[in-house]
N, C-alpha and C positions, 0 to 999 in steps of 0.2 A: 717697786711699781705696785699700785694697789691691785688687789686680787681681781677686782671687777673690771679692770681695763684690759681689752684685748690686745695681743701683740700686733703691732703694725707690720704686715708682711713686706718683703722687699718688692715683690710683685704679687698680683692677686688674679691669677688666671681663672679661677673658678668664678669670680665676680664678673670678669669679662664674658665668660660663657653664658652666664645667667642673663646678661643684657641682651644677648643675641640668640638665646636658646631656641626659640621657635624656628627661625630661618635656618639655623645651623642644623637642627635636627631634620628639617625638611630636605635640606641639601644632601645630608647623609642618606636619608631614606631614598632619595632619587637614585643615588649610585647603587644602593642595594637592590632597588627595583629594576634597574636596567642591567645590573650585573656586569658592568663595564669596568672591572676593577683595575686593569693595567692599561695606562695611556688612554683612559676613557674620556668621554666628552668633556667633563669638568676640567681636565688638564688642559685641552686645547682651548677652552673658553678662558681659563685663567691666563694662559700664555698671551693671548690677544689682549685681554683686558689689562694685564699688568705691564706689558710692553707699551701700550698706549698711555697708560697712567705715567709711566716713567719717561716718556718721550722718545722711545726707541722703536724701530721697525719690527724687531723680532724678539720673542721670548721663547726660552726653552726650559721647561721644568725639569729639575733634577732632584736628587735625594738629599741634598744638604748644601749649605754654603760653601763647605770645603770642596765638594765636587764641582760646584759652579766655577770656582777659581781654578781648580785643576783642569777642568775640561776646556776652559778658555785657553790656558797655556798650551795644552796639547792641540787644540784647534788651530792655534797660530803656528804650530810646528816647533815650539820651544822644546829643547831637550839637553842632553849631555853637552857640556861645554858652553852653554848659554847662561848668562847672568840676568837675574831679575831684581830690581831694587825695590825695597820696601822699607817701613819704618821700624825701629827697635822696640817700640812700646805696644805693638799690636798683639792680639791674641795669637797664640801659637799656630793656629790653623793656617794663617797667611803664609808663613814660611814653610810649613808642612806641605801645603799644596804646591808650592814652587818645587820642592824637592821631589814630591811624588810624580811630577811630570818629567823629572830627570834633570831639571835646571838647578842652578845655584842660587840661593837667596843672598843678596847683598844689602846690608842694613845701613840706614842713615838716621841721624838724630832728629829730633822733633822741635817744632816752634813752641817756646814756653808759654805762649798765650793760648794758641789753638789746640795744643796737644797732638796736632797732626804733622805730617811730614814737612819738614822745613825746606822750602824750595831753594833757599840759598845754599844748602848743603848737597843738593842733588848733583850739580855739575861734577864735583870732585869724585863722586862714586861711579861715574860712567867710564867704562872701558871699551875696548874694541869687541868685547864679548857680550856687552849689554844689549838686551833685546827689548826690555820693557821696564816700565816703572809702575808700581802698585801703590798709589796713595790710599790710605784707609780713612774713611769718614768716621773717625772714632767718636763714640758716645752719641752719634746722631748729627754731628756738625760736619759738613763737607769740608774737605781739605781745600787749600788755596789753589784751585785748578788752573787759573789763568797763567801764572808763571810756569807751573808744572808742565802744562800742555805746550807752552812756548818753547821750553828747553827740549821737550821730547820731539817736537816737530823739527827743530834745528838739527837734532842728532838722529833722526830717523827711528825713533823708538815708539812702541806701542804704549798706550796709557790705558790701564785696566783698573777700574774703580773697585776697591773692596768696599762695597756699600751695604754690608751685611747688617749694619746698624743704622741705616740712614733711609729707610723707606719714606719717601715723600719729602725729603729735605730739599731745599733750594740753594743754588749758588748762582748769582747774577742772572736770576730769573729762569734758570733751567733746573729741572729736578736731577737729583742723584740718579744715575743710570743712563744719562744722556750727556755726560761731561767728558767722556774719553771714547776709546774705541770699542770698549765692552765693559760690562759691570756684572759683578756677582752679588746676589742677595741671598741671605739666609731666611728661612721661615721657621727657625727653631722656636719653640712655643713661647718664650719670653720676648721675642723680638716685637717691634712695633706692629708688624704683620706676622703673626705666628700661627703655625699649624698645630694640630694635636699630635705632635711628633716631629721628627726631622723633616726638612724640605728645604729647597732652594730654587733659584732661577738665574739663568744667563740672560741679560738683555743686551742687544747690540743693533746697530744699523748696518752692519757688515754682513751681507747676505752669504758670502762664502764661509765666514766664521760660523754663522748660525747653522748652515748645512753641515759643517764638520761636527759641531757639538751635538746636533740631533743624531747623527750617526754614532758618535762616541757614547752617548748616554744609553743607547739601545743596542749594545753589542755589535755596532757597526752595520746595523740593518735598517733599511728603509722599506723594504718589502719582505714579508715574512719568509724565513728560511734562506734568504740570500743575504750574505754579509760581505759588503764592499770593502770594509777595513776592519782591523782588529779593534774592538771596543770594550765597553764595560756595561754592567747592569747598574745604572745610576738614575733610574727613572723616578719622577715625582709620583707619589701614591695618589690615586684618584680620589679616595675619600678626603685626603688632606687638601687636595686641590679644591674640592667642593666647599670645604670649610673656608678656605682662604678666599674663595670667590665671593662669599657672603661678607667676610670681614673687610675685604677691599673697599666695598661700598661705604664703610664706616671709617676708613683709615684717616681721612682728613679731620673728621670730628675727633677721633681719638688722639691724633697728633696735637690738635688745638688744645685739648684738655691737658696734655702733658706740657705744652708750652705755657699755659696759664699757671699750672702748678709750679713750674720752674720760675716763672716771673715773680710769683707770690713768695716763694722761698728766698729768692735772691734779694727782693726788696726787704724782707724782714730779717735777713741775716747780714746785710751789707755793712753794718757798723761793727761787726766783730772781727777779730784777728784771723780771718779765714779768707781763702780766695774762692769766690763763687765762679760758676761758668761764665765765660765771655762769648758773646755773640756779636760778630761785626755787622756793618751795614750791608754787606754784600751777601750774607748768608743767612739762612734760617735753620737753626738746629731743631730736630724733632725730639731731642732729648730721650733717646733710648735709655740713657743713664743720666743722672744728675750728680755730678762729681765735684766735690769741694776739695780744697787743699789746706792742710794744716800741719805744723811741726809736731803737733800732739795727736796725731791720727789714731794711734792704738788706744791711747787713754780715752779719746772721745768716743771711739767705737764701743769701748767697754761701758762707758757712761750711758750711752744710748741703749745698749743692750739691757742694762739694769732697768731701764724705763720702758721696756717693751718696743723699742724701735729697732727693726732690723737694718743691718748695713752690709756693704760688700766692698771689695777692693778689686778694681779692674784696670791694671793687672799688677800683682805684687812683685813679679819678677820679669824684667825685660827679656826678649828673646835671646840675647847674647849671653845672658847669665843662667839660662836654663841648662840643667845637666845634659839634656838631650842634644844641646847645640854647642857643646864644648869644642867640637871639631871645627867650628868656624874660626877658632883661634882668638877669640876676643877675651878681654879681661875687664875688671872693674875700672871705670874711668874712661872707657872708649866712647861711650855715649852718655855724657854727664847729665844732659837734661832729662833723658828718659829715666836714668837711675834716680835722680833727685825726685822726680814725680812719683816714682814707685814707692818711695818712702813717705810720701805726704798725701796721696790721694785717698779719698773715702767716698763711696757711692751711697747716697741716701735713698730711701724708697722712692720709686718713680713708676707710675702706671696710670693709664687713663681713668678719669673719673674718681680720683682719690677723694675720699670724704674730707670735708673741711675740717672736722675734728682731728683727723689724722695729720693734717698739715699743721694745725695748731700744736699738736703734741710733738711733732718733729722740731718745729721751731723753738718751743719751750725747752725740749731736751738739749738742743745745741746751745741755746742761750744760757741755760742753767749751768752748763759745764764751764763756760768762759766767765760767768758772773759770780761763781762761788768764791 
């Protein structure tokens, strides 16, 4: 790589801040001026705004996407002896949140096109202990929620969206967050809607669940010093909420920029021996990640690194092969699609308003690898 060329970052959070610096700084100053640091006004404002944006009646701000999932499970009363189904290729937090609530995660394999939970495999995983299914809208593309919801209704199961990577995505005209009984979002800094630190939110139109989660996230208290249930300290930070409130107003624009970058990359890489992301007619991905597939993944990653193009792998080890989850009793071959994907996937840089010259360099880097 020539010395005068900058490294292309995988994400550029500093550039995102600079685009919105004045309103973000003003929002933070507002919290400091008011001094309402814990469950302050900005939290309540964001809860209303984000629930409405997502098409749900209630929003409850929490301290992470993990907590959003766990408190949904606890809010529904899941615990020891209950099973919750999710997919094998998700980030470990999905399974960890199920276990943290006392329930048991049950894995299914994924659709090879969408990288999301394969509805055709769902029925076989259901037992008399199953309470819910958690489809993950991986990489920003919603799961195939139609058949998942149909099977869940027939079997009396809750459907809980892990929407931590899908802020603003659509499925059949409805946004992620309004496609099941409840949804969990993460506001980790690199998410499509990211805070200056950890954060998350539960959205739902189930008033009883919303009330339970509000109690659980605040030590079981709705009135100061009165604790109706045993809860946790899982509150969304007010400064983070203030920043998120500013960024929410620009989320659709940022997502549109991601989608345009993804479209440009896919068009210019389509003739190469790689698989580019698929987007069906019924869904709109917001491209939290832009993930390609190739049998030469590691060599391509090294090649791009030599040319100053950052890459990632999301995720290199499926849940059932993680050392922490050996107790699930699975082995290599149990979820062959997830395992094959883990060997082939490579995430290219993706963030809003990526400079055109960076897109050119990414394309040139990938093309030069296959054309050498």
